[in-house]
C-alpha positions in Angstrom: 37.8 115.8 172.5 39.3 113.0 174.6 42.8 111.6 173.8 43.2 108.0 172.7 44.6 105.6 175.3 47.6 103.6 174.2 49.3 100.6 175.8 53.0 100.4 176.1 55.3 97.6 177.3 57.9 99.1 179.6 60.9 97.5 181.4 61.3 99.1 184.8 63.9 97.8 187.2 64.1 94.5 185.3 60.4 93.9 185.2 58.0 94.3 182.2 54.9 96.5 182.9 52.0 97.5 180.7 51.6 101.3 180.9 48.3 102.8 179.6 48.4 106.5 178.9 46.9 109.2 176.7 50.1 111.1 176.7 52.4 111.2 173.7 55.0 108.5 173.1 58.0 110.6 174.0 56.5 111.7 177.3 55.7 108.1 178.3 59.2 107.0 177.4 60.6 109.9 179.5 58.5 108.9 182.5 59.5 105.2 182.2 63.2 106.0 181.9 63.1 108.4 184.8 61.4 105.8 187.1 63.8 103.1 186.0 66.8 105.4 186.6 65.5 106.4 190.0 64.9 102.8 191.0 68.4 101.7 189.8 70.1 104.6 191.6 68.4 103.9 194.9 68.7 100.1 194.7 72.5 100.5 194.2 72.8 101.8 197.7 74.1 99.1 200.1 71.1 99.5 202.5 68.7 98.8 199.7 70.2 95.7 198.1 67.6 93.1 197.2 64.5 95.0 198.5 62.6 96.0 195.4 59.4 96.8 197.3 61.1 99.1 199.7 62.9 100.8 196.8 59.6 101.3 195.0 57.9 102.8 198.0 60.8 105.2 198.6 60.8 106.2 194.9 57.0 106.9 195.2 57.6 109.0 198.3 60.4 111.0 196.6 58.3 111.5 193.4 55.3 112.6 195.5 57.4 115.0 197.5 58.7 116.6 194.3 55.2 116.8 192.9 53.8 118.5 196.1 56.8 120.9 196.2 56.2 121.9 192.5 52.4 122.4 193.2 53.3 124.6 196.2 55.6 126.6 194.0 52.9 127.0 191.3 50.4 128.1 193.9 52.8 130.7 195.3 53.6 132.0 191.8 49.9 132.3 191.1 49.4 134.4 194.2 52.4 136.5 193.3 51.1 137.0 189.7 47.7 138.0 191.0 49.3 140.6 193.3 51.2 142.0 190.4 48.1 142.1 188.2 46.2 144.0 191.0 49.1 146.5 191.2 49.1 147.0 187.4 45.3 147.4 187.4 45.6 150.0 190.1 48.3 151.8 188.2 46.1 151.8 185.1 43.2 153.3 187.0 45.5 156.1 188.3 46.8 156.9 184.8 43.4 156.9 183.3 
């Protein structure tokens, strides 16, 4: 069963955007608030003053870096879990 898409109006970095998502309201709000916070924090740096496009690109790079890092960690944890499961399976075979 597919989720229902909903439209939200979101203010990010002083601009209004329409966000379309099938996620729950709380999650969408959390994402919007996080992006707005990141934009404001980066834009407050003197080197970024007045350059919204550059700020947005740098935020996208930072978010992508975090995502890829998390995916790498998940992949490593899966490999680690598979090794543990193999060891446990081998132990069970020895015991039986």
